[in-house]
C-alpha positions, 0 to 999 in steps of 0.5 A: 463377444464381450467378458461381460457377458461370457463370464456370466453365461457359460463356464471357460473350461468347458469342453468335449469329454468335461467331467464337470459334465458341461457341454457347448455353451450355445449363445441363446437370449443371454448373449442380449443382455447386460447388467447396467452399468453406471448410473447418472441422475437416477438412470441405469445405464448399460452398454448398448445404451452407452452404446448407442450415447456414442454413436450419437457423440460421433456423428455429431463430432464428426460431421461438425468437424467436417463442416464447420468450417467447410473450404473452396477446397475441401480438405479429406475429413470435408471430402469425406463427409461430403461424400457420404452426404452426398451418398444418402442425398443422390443415391437415397432420397434424390432417386426416391424424392426428387430434389425439391421435395426432398432438399430439406429432408434430406438432413433427418435422412444424412443423420439416420444412414449415420448412425444406424450405421454406426450402431450396427458396425459395433458388432466387429469392434473389438471389445465393444463385439454388439450392435445396437440395432439388435435390441429390439426397444433402439429400431422402433424407436428410431421407426418411431420417428420415420412412422410419426413424420410420415403419418404428420406429413399424410395429413397435413398435406391431405387434410383429414378425409385425404390423409385417410383415403391415402393410408387405405386406398380409397378408390371409388372406382374399385367397384364392390371390392373397394371395402376389403381393399380400404381394410387391408390398405388401412390395417397395411399402411398403420399397422404393419409397415411401421412392425415391418421397419422395426423388425427389418433392422433387428431381426437383420442385427440379431441373427448376424450378431447369433452367428457370430458369437455362434462361430466364436464360442465355436472356436474357443470351444473346438480349441480348448477341447484340443481339436484343433484342425476343427477348431481352424475351420470354425475360426475361418467361418467366424471370418468369413462372418466378419465380412459378410456382418459389415456388409449386412451392417451398409445395407440395412442401414440403407435399406432402413433409410430408403423405406423413409424417404419410400413412405414419406414419398408415399404421403406428399402423392397426389391421391387419386 
């Protein structure tokens, strides 16, 4: 948890049985609010926005450095870049879309995967310690990119009428239940699917950050109250949560890209 937030959120002198009347400074929504750090061209930038910009530079810079001058016998940086690129290409895109249909979408999916992974991993980086994707606007923007691509491919591939059938699950063989199925499928695909795509990433990182802040603050609070054993337990839980979050951060990037490929696969599939 950053000093920027903690100094605004609670009093560092709080401790058990303190005379100043303050209790445990529990984390809450205030842990996700940041004051502007600087202004450029009339636009204010806060910490999450700055981390998102740094993440973009890191992704572009890394792959540029790795592949701007590729060698037949790759160096260490190129090897790492190729391993990461191949993981997304073969492990996600090819497995979902196949090699023929999926190759053109590999650059986008690689970019999404590593960008999401980095904005997630800031949560455990000292001094930064905040996952950008726990601010819902960022997952919403990424989900919107996938949604627009998915819808445009659907109607381009099948035409207007065919596209409507594709997103509504229209099938004459369903008989009397066809109207009900069409309404449910249309609502699910057009409204629920992009919402859950966004919320899945946001909710996991939001909850994970709250837990990390909770155990971090608890460790300080108990130590400040001279409850050394309890503070030690809380600190161990903080370390456990950091390891767990490292796993979750990678999984959420993987799931987001996997779902994006699944939506594209549905858009390209023939309607029966």
